[in-house]
C-alpha positions as CSV (number, residue, x, y, z in Angstrom):
1,M,255.6,167.0,217.0
2,I,254.9,164.0,219.3
3,K,257.7,162.4,221.3
4,T,257.1,159.1,223.2
5,Q,259.1,158.7,226.3
6,K,259.2,157.5,229.9
7,T,258.9,160.5,232.2
8,K,261.2,160.9,235.1
9,T,259.1,163.7,236.5
10,L,257.0,161.6,238.8
11,V,256.0,164.1,241.4
12,T,252.4,164.4,242.5
13,K,251.9,168.1,243.5
14,D,249.6,169.5,246.2
15,N,246.9,171.7,244.9
16,D,244.1,173.7,246.5
17,N,242.1,174.9,243.5
18,S,240.7,172.5,240.9
19,A,241.8,169.4,242.8
20,N,243.6,168.3,246.0
21,C,246.6,167.3,243.9
22,I,247.9,167.3,240.4
23,A,249.1,164.0,238.9
24,P,252.3,163.7,236.9
25,N,251.6,164.2,233.2
26,V,250.4,161.3,231.0
27,I,250.6,163.8,228.2
28,Y,252.4,167.1,228.3
29,G,251.3,169.3,225.5
30,C,248.2,169.7,223.3
31,F,246.9,170.3,219.8
32,G,244.1,172.6,221.1
33,G,243.1,175.8,219.4
34,C,244.3,178.0,222.3
35,V,248.0,176.8,222.1
36,N,249.0,180.0,220.3
37,T,247.0,182.4,222.4
38,Y,246.4,182.2,226.2
39,C,247.5,178.6,227.0
40,Y,249.9,178.7,229.9
41,M,251.3,175.3,229.0
42,S,252.6,176.5,225.7
43,R,254.5,179.5,227.0
44,Y,257.7,177.5,226.7
45,N,256.6,174.2,225.2
46,G,255.0,175.6,222.0
47,T,253.4,172.9,220.0
48,R,255.5,170.0,221.2
49,V,253.7,167.0,222.7
50,F,255.3,164.4,225.0
51,V,253.5,161.2,225.6
52,N,254.7,159.4,228.7
53,T,254.4,155.6,228.4
54,N,255.2,154.6,232.0
55,I,251.6,155.2,233.1
56,D,251.9,152.7,236.0
57,D,254.6,154.9,237.4
58,V,252.4,158.0,236.9
59,F,249.5,156.5,238.8
60,N,251.7,155.0,241.5
61,S,253.1,158.4,242.2
62,V,249.5,159.6,243.1
63,V,248.9,156.5,245.2
64,E,252.0,157.0,247.2
65,W,251.2,160.7,247.7
66,E,247.8,159.9,249.0
67,K,249.1,157.6,251.7
68,S,250.4,160.7,253.6
69,Y,247.4,162.9,252.8
70,T,244.5,163.5,255.1
71,K,241.3,164.3,253.3
72,V,238.8,166.7,254.9
73,P,235.6,167.9,253.3
74,D,236.6,170.9,251.1
75,Q,235.5,172.8,248.0
76,Q,237.2,170.1,245.9
77,D,234.9,167.4,247.2
78,P,233.2,166.4,250.5
79,V,234.4,162.8,250.4
80,Y,237.1,161.9,247.8
81,T,240.6,163.1,247.2
82,M,240.4,164.8,243.8
83,V,243.2,164.3,241.4
84,D,243.7,166.6,238.4
85,I,244.8,164.1,235.7
86,A,245.2,166.6,232.9
87,C,246.8,169.8,234.1
88,N,249.0,170.2,231.0
89,S,246.9,168.7,228.3
90,D,243.3,168.3,227.2
91,L,243.0,164.5,227.5
92,V,239.6,164.5,225.8
93,L,241.1,166.0,222.7
94,M,244.4,164.0,223.0
95,Q,242.9,160.6,224.1
96,K,243.8,158.8,221.0
97,H,247.5,159.5,221.8
98,M,247.3,158.1,225.4
99,P,249.4,155.0,226.2
100,E,246.2,153.3,227.4
101,P,242.6,154.0,226.7
102,L,241.3,157.0,228.6
103,I,238.5,155.0,230.2
104,D,241.1,152.5,231.6
105,Y,243.1,155.3,233.1
106,L,240.0,156.8,234.7
107,K,239.1,153.4,236.1
108,R,242.4,153.3,238.0
109,Y,241.2,156.2,240.1
110,D,237.7,154.8,240.3
111,D,238.9,151.5,241.7
112,H,240.9,153.3,244.4
113,P,238.8,153.7,247.6
114,R,239.7,157.3,248.3
115,L,240.8,158.8,244.9
116,N,238.7,160.3,242.2
117,S,239.7,162.0,238.9
118,T,239.0,165.4,237.5
119,M,239.9,167.0,234.2
120,A,239.0,170.1,232.2
121,T,238.2,170.1,228.5
122,K,237.3,172.5,225.7
123,Y,236.3,169.5,223.5
124,S,233.3,168.1,225.4
125,G,231.8,166.8,222.2
126,L,234.6,164.3,221.9
127,L,233.9,162.8,225.3
128,T,231.6,159.9,224.6
129,L,232.6,157.5,227.4
130,D,229.8,156.0,229.4
131,V,230.9,155.8,233.0
132,N,227.6,154.8,234.6
133,H,229.2,151.5,235.6
134,F,231.9,153.3,237.7
135,N,231.8,153.1,241.5
136,K,231.9,156.9,241.6
137,K,231.4,159.7,239.1
138,P,234.5,161.0,237.5
139,R,234.5,164.8,237.2
140,V,234.8,166.7,233.9
141,R,235.0,170.5,233.9
142,V,233.6,172.0,230.7
143,S,235.5,175.2,229.7
144,L,233.3,178.1,228.7
145,M,233.7,181.8,227.7
146,P,231.6,184.1,225.6
147,Q,231.6,183.1,222.0
148,R,233.0,186.5,220.8
149,F,236.1,185.9,222.8
150,S,236.3,182.2,222.0
151,D,236.3,183.0,218.2
152,I,239.6,184.9,218.7
153,L,241.3,183.1,221.6
154,E,240.2,179.5,220.7
155,P,240.0,179.5,216.9
156,K,238.5,176.4,215.2
157,M,237.4,174.9,218.5
158,Q,234.0,173.5,219.5
159,K,231.3,176.2,219.7
160,I,230.3,177.4,223.1
161,T,226.6,176.6,222.5
162,D,227.6,173.0,221.7
163,R,229.7,172.7,224.9
164,V,226.8,174.0,226.9
165,E,224.5,171.4,225.3
166,D,227.0,168.7,226.1
167,I,226.6,169.2,229.8
168,S,223.3,167.4,230.1
169,R,224.6,164.7,227.7
170,L,227.6,164.0,229.8
171,K,225.5,163.8,233.0
172,H,223.5,161.1,231.3
173,L,226.7,159.2,230.6
174,G,227.5,159.2,234.3
175,W,229.9,162.1,234.6
176,E,229.9,164.7,237.3
177,V,230.0,168.0,235.3
178,H,231.3,171.3,236.6
179,I,231.8,174.4,234.5
180,N,235.3,176.0,234.1
181,F,234.9,179.7,233.4
182,S,238.5,179.9,232.4
183,P,240.0,182.1,231.3
184,L,237.8,184.8,232.6
185,I,238.2,187.7,230.1
186,F,237.9,191.4,231.1
187,Y,237.5,193.5,228.0
188,P,235.1,196.3,226.9
189,G,231.7,194.7,226.8
190,W,232.5,191.7,228.9
191,Q,229.6,192.3,231.3
192,E,226.9,191.8,228.7
193,A,228.8,189.0,227.0
194,Y,228.9,187.0,230.3
195,R,225.3,187.9,231.1
196,D,224.3,186.3,227.8
197,L,226.5,183.3,228.4
198,F,225.0,182.7,231.9
199,A,221.5,183.1,230.4
200,L,222.3,180.3,227.9
201,V,223.7,178.0,230.5
202,R,220.8,178.6,232.8
203,V,218.2,177.6,230.2
204,V,220.1,174.7,228.5
205,A,222.2,173.2,231.4
206,G,220.7,174.5,234.6
207,E,222.8,175.3,237.7
208,N,226.2,173.6,238.1
209,K,229.2,174.0,240.3
210,C,231.9,176.0,238.7
211,E,235.4,177.5,239.0
212,V,236.6,180.9,237.8
213,I,240.1,181.8,236.8
214,A,241.0,185.1,235.3
215,L,243.2,185.3,232.3
216,T,247.0,185.3,232.8
217,N,249.5,186.3,230.2
218,H,253.1,186.1,229.3
219,K,255.4,187.9,226.9
220,N,256.0,184.7,225.0
221,Q,252.3,184.4,224.3
222,M,252.0,188.0,223.2
223,A,254.9,187.5,220.8
224,K,253.3,184.7,218.9
225,T,249.6,185.3,218.9
226,T,247.4,187.2,216.5
227,D,246.7,191.0,216.6
228,E,243.1,190.3,217.5
229,A,244.1,188.1,220.4
230,R,246.8,190.5,221.5
231,E,244.2,193.2,221.7
232,I,242.1,191.2,224.1
233,M,245.0,189.9,226.1
234,K,246.8,193.1,226.6
235,Y,244.9,194.2,229.7
236,S,246.4,191.3,231.6
237,S,249.6,193.2,232.0
238,E,250.8,193.4,235.6
239,V,253.9,191.2,236.2
240,K,253.0,188.7,238.8
241,N,256.2,186.7,239.5
242,A,259.9,186.2,238.5
243,S,258.9,183.9,235.6
244,G,257.2,186.8,233.9
245,V,253.6,185.6,234.3
246,M,251.2,188.6,234.0
247,R,247.7,189.1,235.4
248,Y,245.1,191.8,235.4
249,P,246.4,194.7,237.7
250,L,245.2,194.0,241.2
251,V,244.1,197.6,241.7
252,H,241.3,196.7,239.2
253,K,241.0,192.9,239.4
254,T,239.4,192.7,242.8
255,G,236.6,195.0,241.8
256,L,236.2,193.2,238.5
257,L,235.8,189.8,240.2
258,E,233.1,191.4,242.4
259,D,231.3,192.6,239.3
260,F,231.5,189.1,237.8
261,K,230.0,187.6,240.9
262,K,227.2,190.2,240.9
263,I,226.3,189.3,237.3
264,Y,226.6,185.6,238.1
265,S,224.3,185.9,241.1
266,E,221.5,187.1,238.7
267,F,221.4,183.6,237.3
268,F,223.0,181.2,239.9
269,D,223.6,180.7,243.6
270,L,227.0,182.2,244.4
271,Q,227.6,179.1,246.5
272,T,228.0,177.2,243.3
273,I,231.3,179.0,242.7
274,R,233.9,176.6,244.1
275,Y,236.7,179.1,243.8
276,I,237.5,182.3,242.0
277,F,240.7,184.3,241.4
């Protein structure tokens, strides 16, 4: 279901992970293959999609927020204030539903002297925009996980090998490409699965900056997903907050993240991990 509306939620939110801030939604919701498994956006939203037509208001919210923000060099970017423009949707997949062409929306940030855009996608093959004419490289974060997990948690989505191959193609189109190892899955056999993934990335796409976010869970997700997905997701079971979000138990998670970094360091410089949690 798609509903077209003018959003009244015009709040640009501070962020200290993927970006310096999160823009109001142009699209809230998605048709991606992970909606019925781990996607945090769908915990309450389900398969509903809201397209917000007042895109000028959305962008102006970010511009106003930036006026009182002091940028310092950080893991997000050494120069520009990075804006996550797609926190609750995959705008690459959903670009045909946008109220203006995706490249025009990106150009708004490119034309601003201090802002730059960033977005994550699991559908890198659908991103064909040439942005070599931009003033600065917009950033796209290509989401990866071992294929054995993707087959279950992201059914009918672009294959991981294809996403890895897209990294070099996107760079040629003028994009700054980071890798989004999210969600990070801890399940029996995960070490070798990630070792194989890192080997593939190293050979095909080389070394890239990345971010790492371990799987979170929720009872609403567990209730609607498949038995196979539930089996993988069940280990993320420690209640984190009052809204019922669950994570891997901290008594184990800290050590598991260190194990991840140790495996990662066999292939890449640890300094390329922008953040991990």
